[in-house]
C-alpha positions, -999 to 999 in steps of 0.1 A, spaced: 82 -374 -846 103 -357 -820 84 -362 -790 101 -337 -770 93 -309 -789 52 -318 -795 31 -317 -765 -4 -331 -779 -2 -354 -813 -37 -371 -823 -47 -395 -848 -87 -406 -852 -93 -439 -873 -124 -435 -893 -137 -460 -916 -156 -453 -950 -188 -477 -937 -203 -467 -904 -205 -498 -876 -238 -511 -881 -231 -517 -922 -194 -527 -918 -195 -567 -929 -168 -592 -920 -146 -581 -948 -149 -548 -943 -135 -547 -909 -107 -572 -918 -99 -552 -944 -96 -521 -925 -75 -539 -899 -52 -548 -925 -48 -513 -940 -42 -500 -904 -16 -524 -893 3 -517 -925 2 -480 -919 14 -483 -885 42 -503 -891 52 -480 -920 53 -449 -892 63 -463 -859 81 -431 -854 49 -412 -858 29 -436 -833 55 -436 -807 48 -394 -799 11 -398 -799 -11 -389 -770 -47 -395 -779 -56 -425 -802 -89 -434 -815 -102 -465 -838 -131 -477 -850 -144 -507 -871 -108 -531 -872 -101 -565 -868 -69 -572 -859 -56 -608 -878 -22 -607 -855 -36 -616 -822 -7 -595 -807 -12 -564 -825 -37 -545 -801 -9 -551 -773 21 -538 -793 -2 -502 -796 4 -503 -762 41 -511 -764 48 -486 -793 28 -455 -780 41 -447 -749 29 -413 -745 -9 -418 -748 -29 -403 -723 -64 -416 -742 -72 -446 -761 -102 -455 -775 -116 -484 -792 -152 -484 -810 -163 -522 -827 -126 -533 -827 -114 -567 -820 -92 -597 -826 -94 -627 -852 -90 -647 -822 -105 -637 -791 -80 -634 -766 -73 -620 -731 -60 -587 -736 -34 -575 -707 -30 -537 -704 2 -522 -688 10 -488 -697 29 -459 -676 11 -428 -691 -27 -439 -700 -49 -416 -683 -84 -425 -703 -92 -458 -720 -125 -464 -737 -139 -496 -751 -173 -501 -767 -187 -526 -787 -152 -546 -787 -152 -586 -786 -118 -597 -766 -123 -624 -747 -115 -607 -714 -95 -575 -706 -72 -572 -675 -62 -539 -664 -28 -551 -644 -10 -519 -644 -18 -484 -655 -9 -458 -625 -21 -427 -642 -54 -441 -652 -83 -418 -639 -115 -425 -665 -125 -460 -683 -155 -470 -702 -166 -504 -708 -197 -508 -727 -211 -534 -748 -191 -568 -749 -201 -602 -761 -222 -618 -740 -202 -642 -719 -213 -656 -687 -186 -640 -665 -178 -604 -668 -148 -600 -690 -129 -573 -669 -106 -571 -640 -85 -544 -620 -52 -547 -611 -28 -516 -603 -53 -486 -609 -46 -463 -578 -61 -432 -596 -90 -445 -610 -119 -420 -604 -146 -425 -629 -159 -464 -642 -188 -462 -671 -201 -499 -677 -230 -506 -698 -242 -534 -715 -274 -558 -723 -279 -576 -690 -302 -609 -696 -317 -628 -666 -294 -659 -673 -261 -640 -670 -242 -645 -637 -243 -617 -609 -211 -594 -606 -205 -586 -570 -194 -549 -574 -176 -548 -540 -155 -577 -555 -147 -560 -588 -138 -527 -574 -126 -535 -541 -91 -523 -547 -101 -494 -565 -112 -458 -555 -142 -451 -581 -160 -415 -573 -182 -415 -600 -196 -447 -613 -223 -452 -643 -240 -485 -649 -263 -491 -676 -290 -515 -670 -305 -521 -706 -323 -553 -703 -339 -579 -677 -331 -579 -639 -316 -558 -610 -309 -574 -576 -321 -560 -547 -287 -565 -529 -268 -535 -529 -237 -556 -536 -246 -572 -565 -257 -562 -603 -260 -580 -634 -233 -582 -660 -249 -549 -677 -261 -518 -666 -279 -477 -672 -286 -460 -640 -278 -425 -651 -308 -425 -677 -334 -438 -651 -327 -411 -630 -333 -386 -657 -363 -399 -668 -376 -403 -633 -371 -363 -625 -385 -351 -657 -418 -374 -653 -421 -361 -612 -419 -326 -626 -448 -328 -652 -467 -347 -624 -460 -315 -602 -467 -292 -627 -502 -308 -636 -512 -311 -599 -502 -273 -595 -525 -262 -626 -553 -283 -618 -555 -268 -582 -545 -230 -590 -559 -228 -627 -539 -231 -655 -545 -194 -664 -521 -182 -631 -490 -177 -642 -465 -199 -621 
């Protein structure tokens, strides 16, 4: 691929089976097929600007790191239900990447070490570790952060002021999906859904106000 002549190049890797129907053998097989395809088309992947993958398990623990090294022009990278056979700490460094999405992935930890152009990150539904498996390094342009998971009472609390102390987040989406939320504004459980709560609250408030109005002025009067 002649990268100088192509502004946008995208690859979306979908599998025959949906995530909820995939077995361990399925994701291993899908992962092996993608690795073979990747190795045979390195020149093409070098010029990619967007890459999305789902339902892949990689036997080689360093393969995910190879994606960041090979695909130097990426500005978007998305994983859904992807991991490596041996759970590892993924250290991410990339000069061009502006958006990173990891949903239902099972890496031991993800360290965003050096991403000077990263502006958006989604990190949802990880394995239930005691410690939050995510850390930020040099991400000076990060503005949007979505973090969602099932938070249980046994999980340790996460101090957002520490996690995000070196970032400049302007839009933060938190997903409270389970048991507890601390009253201290500096602490939240390792899993979080704030946005849905607001929409539900205002929806029911509108219904209550409409009901009171109709009871007071009559249902036949136009509103």
